[in-house]
Each structure stands twice: as C-alpha cells, then as structure tokens.
Z-matrix of the N, CA and C atoms (Angstrom, degrees):
N
C 1 1.447
C 2 1.531 1 108.89
N 3 1.305 2 116.17 1 133.48
C 4 1.466 3 120.78 2 -178.63
C 5 1.528 4 109.91 3 -79.13
N 6 1.341 5 114.72 4 146.11
C 7 1.458 6 119.73 5 176.64
C 8 1.525 7 109.35 6 -92.05
N 9 1.322 8 116.24 7 166.84
C 10 1.458 9 121.29 8 -176.64
C 11 1.517 10 113.79 9 -58.65
N 12 1.328 11 116.36 10 -41.74
C 13 1.466 12 120.37 11 179.97
C 14 1.519 13 110.38 12 -62.49
N 15 1.316 14 116.32 13 -44.67
C 16 1.464 15 121.11 14 179.61
C 17 1.520 16 110.97 15 -61.73
N 18 1.321 17 117.26 16 -43.96
C 19 1.458 18 121.19 17 -179.00
C 20 1.524 19 110.88 18 -61.11
N 21 1.338 20 116.28 19 -46.39
C 22 1.466 21 120.54 20 -177.82
C 23 1.524 22 111.23 21 -65.77
N 24 1.339 23 117.09 22 -45.86
C 25 1.471 24 119.92 23 -179.09
C 26 1.522 25 110.38 24 -63.90
N 27 1.329 26 117.36 25 -45.25
C 28 1.467 27 119.63 26 -179.59
C 29 1.534 28 111.45 27 -63.88
N 30 1.323 29 117.52 28 -37.49
C 31 1.464 30 121.08 29 177.12
C 32 1.523 31 110.06 30 -62.28
N 33 1.321 32 117.25 31 -44.68
C 34 1.460 33 120.88 32 -179.37
C 35 1.526 34 111.60 33 -69.51
N 36 1.329 35 118.02 34 -32.46
C 37 1.461 36 120.49 35 175.70
C 38 1.526 37 109.72 36 -60.98
N 39 1.322 38 116.44 37 -43.67
C 40 1.466 39 120.80 38 178.98
C 41 1.519 40 110.02 39 -65.36
N 42 1.336 41 116.74 40 -47.86
C 43 1.463 42 120.36 41 -176.91
C 44 1.526 43 113.07 42 -64.21
N 45 1.336 44 117.02 43 -34.80
C 46 1.466 45 120.22 44 -178.44
C 47 1.518 46 112.83 45 -90.93
N 48 1.334 47 117.34 46 -16.73
C 49 1.461 48 120.76 47 -178.00
C 50 1.526 49 113.51 48 76.76
N 51 1.321 50 117.42 49 12.28
C 52 1.467 51 121.78 50 178.75
C 53 1.525 52 108.57 51 -83.69
N 54 1.317 53 116.57 52 140.11
C 55 1.458 54 122.39 53 -179.11
C 56 1.532 55 110.70 54 -88.73
N 57 1.339 56 115.41 55 148.06
C 58 1.471 57 120.14 56 177.96
C 59 1.524 58 111.21 57 -55.96
N 60 1.332 59 116.83 58 -39.19
C 61 1.466 60 120.00 59 -178.24
C 62 1.523 61 111.61 60 -63.64
N 63 1.338 62 116.76 61 -32.33
C 64 1.458 63 120.61 62 178.56
C 65 1.531 64 111.32 63 -71.60
N 66 1.332 65 116.22 64 -38.59
C 67 1.466 66 119.76 65 176.12
C 68 1.527 67 109.40 66 -65.67
N 69 1.330 68 116.24 67 -43.32
C 70 1.467 69 120.21 68 178.76
C 71 1.524 70 110.88 69 -58.18
N 72 1.313 71 116.70 70 -45.25
C 73 1.461 72 121.28 71 179.33
C 74 1.526 73 110.30 72 -62.07
N 75 1.325 74 117.65 73 -42.32
C 76 1.468 75 122.88 74 178.74
C 77 1.533 76 110.59 75 -60.22
N 78 1.346 77 115.49 76 -35.76
C 79 1.467 78 120.66 77 179.82
C 80 1.524 79 112.67 78 -83.07
N 81 1.335 80 116.69 79 -10.83
C 82 1.459 81 120.14 80 -179.23
C 83 1.518 82 113.06 81 78.73
N 84 1.335 83 116.37 82 30.57
C 85 1.463 84 119.75 83 177.97
C 86 1.521 85 109.22 84 -130.46
N 87 1.313 86 115.26 85 165.47
C 88 1.460 87 119.40 86 179.20
C 89 1.532 88 109.59 87 -73.76
N 90 1.330 89 116.55 88 154.51
C 91 1.469 90 119.07 89 176.17
C 92 1.528 91 112.38 90 -57.70
N 93 1.336 92 116.23 91 -35.44
C 94 1.462 93 120.40 92 179.08
C 95 1.531 94 111.07 93 -65.35
N 96 1.333 95 116.01 94 -42.73
C 97 1.457 96 120.49 95 179.17
C 98 1.529 97 110.53 96 -65.30
N 99 1.337 98 116.85 97 -42.69
C 100 1.457 99 120.26 98 178.53
C 101 1.527 100 110.54 99 -61.79
N 102 1.326 101 117.92 100 -44.16
C 103 1.465 102 121.47 101 179.20
C 104 1.523 103 111.38 102 -62.20
N 105 1.326 104 116.61 103 -40.46
C 106 1.466 105 120.63 104 178.30
C 107 1.526 106 110.68 105 -64.64
N 108 1.325 107 116.96 106 -43.42
C 109 1.465 108 121.20 107 178.42
C 110 1.519 109 110.56 108 -66.00
N 111 1.315 110 116.84 109 -36.47
C 112 1.458 111 121.65 110 178.90
C 113 1.526 112 110.37 111 -62.90
N 114 1.335 113 116.76 112 -39.16
C 115 1.462 114 120.55 113 179.01
C 116 1.524 115 111.48 114 -63.57
N 117 1.334 116 117.33 115 -34.54
C 118 1.462 117 119.93 116 179.72
C 119 1.523 118 111.67 117 -85.62
N 120 1.332 119 116.61 118 -25.42
C 121 1.459 120 120.96 119 -177.82
C 122 1.511 121 113.37 120 75.06
N 123 1.320 122 116.74 121 12.33
C 124 1.460 123 120.65 122 -176.32
C 125 1.524 124 110.95 123 -94.37
N 126 1.327 125 114.35 124 95.36
C 127 1.452 126 122.63 125 176.84
C 128 1.520 127 108.30 126 -128.15
N 129 1.315 128 116.29 127 148.80
C 130 1.459 129 119.40 128 173.37
C 131 1.524 130 107.99 129 -74.84
N 132 1.317 131 116.35 130 165.00
C 133 1.458 132 120.52 131 177.63
C 134 1.527 133 109.86 132 -60.43
N 135 1.338 134 116.70 133 -40.69
C 136 1.469 135 121.04 134 177.92
C 137 1.522 136 110.98 135 -60.93
N 138 1.323 137 116.88 136 -42.82
C 139 1.467 138 120.12 137 178.74
C 140 1.533 139 110.91 138 -63.33
N 141 1.328 140 116.73 139 -40.38
C 142 1.466 141 119.63 140 178.13
C 143 1.523 142 110.83 141 -63.70
N 144 1.324 143 117.09 142 -38.65
C 145 1.463 144 120.21 143 176.25
C 146 1.523 145 110.70 144 -62.92
N 147 1.329 146 116.82 145 -40.86
C 148 1.462 147 121.16 146 -179.96
C 149 1.525 148 111.44 147 -70.14
N 150 1.337 149 117.21 148 -35.96
C 151 1.464 150 120.70 149 176.04
C 152 1.534 151 109.18 150 -62.57
N 153 1.326 152 115.64 151 -45.53
C 154 1.468 153 119.82 152 178.07
C 155 1.523 154 110.73 153 -59.75
N 156 1.322 155 116.80 154 -44.93
C 157 1.469 156 120.79 155 -179.91
C 158 1.527 157 110.78 156 -62.07
N 159 1.327 158 117.49 157 -39.11
C 160 1.467 159 121.30 158 179.77
C 161 1.530 160 111.07 159 -62.62
N 162 1.340 161 116.20 160 -27.44
C 163 1.460 162 120.81 161 179.97
C 164 1.525 163 111.84 162 -96.09
N 165 1.338 164 116.75 163 4.61
C 166 1.460 165 120.24 164 -178.23
C 167 1.516 166 112.18 165 71.44
N 168 1.320 167 116.30 166 30.60
C 169 1.459 168 122.48 167 -178.23
C 170 1.526 169 109.66 168 -118.90
N 171 1.310 170 114.38 169 172.38
C 172 1.459 171 121.75 170 174.89
C 173 1.517 172 107.60 171 -119.55
N 174 1.322 173 116.76 172 135.49
C 175 1.459 174 121.47 173 177.94
C 176 1.520 175 108.89 174 -84.27
N 177 1.320 176 116.19 175 125.56
C 178 1.463 177 121.88 176 175.14
C 179 1.512 178 108.03 177 -117.47
N 180 1.313 179 115.66 178 125.15
C 181 1.455 180 121.06 179 -179.36
C 182 1.510 181 107.67 180 -147.23
N 183 1.296 182 116.71 181 134.18
C 184 1.449 183 117.60 182 178.37
C 185 1.504 184 112.45 183 -175.98
N 186 1.309 185 115.05 184 173.69
C 187 1.447 186 122.70 185 177.92
C 188 1.524 187 108.10 186 -113.24
N 189 1.318 188 116.15 187 141.60
C 190 1.451 189 121.54 188 177.70
C 191 1.518 190 107.17 189 -124.00
N 192 1.319 191 116.09 190 122.92
C 193 1.462 192 121.01 191 178.99
C 194 1.521 193 109.38 192 -73.26
N 195 1.327 194 116.79 193 124.67
C 196 1.450 195 121.14 194 -177.35
C 197 1.520 196 112.77 195 -91.10
N 198 1.322 197 117.49 196 -36.92
C 199 1.474 198 121.81 197 -178.30
C 200 1.509 199 109.97 198 -105.34
N 201 1.298 200 116.69 199 115.48
C 202 1.462 201 119.37 200 -179.42
C 203 1.502 202 110.87 201 -116.20
C-alpha cells in the first residue's frame, strides 16, 4: 500500500515530467536509494523541499486552525 508522501511525489513526477533518477541525482543519492525511501515515505522536511525544487515545484505545508 502506498503512503501519502509517495502518492503525492509520484503524482507530481507525472505532472512535471521529471524522472525519479533525476530527482535522486539532485538529492545526491542513487535511484535505488531514492525509490526505497519513496516506498517508506521517510524524508526530512529539507529533503522534501529539495524534491519539490528538483521538480520545479514549491513545497507547501502548514496547519490551519479550524475553531477560533
């Protein structure tokens, strides 16, 4: 079963046309290592920012208070 991080990254890879191997190279890791990390979804916030940058995207993450 895919995790949320994997689903979002893979969706953006398709939408941007960027290859996993290119993101891996941008991060300084092997394509195999990137794929393994993608399966677990365990990336630091900095790594997620760099993944977004490699795809020409911006990472948006935040909390919104619903009850005020």
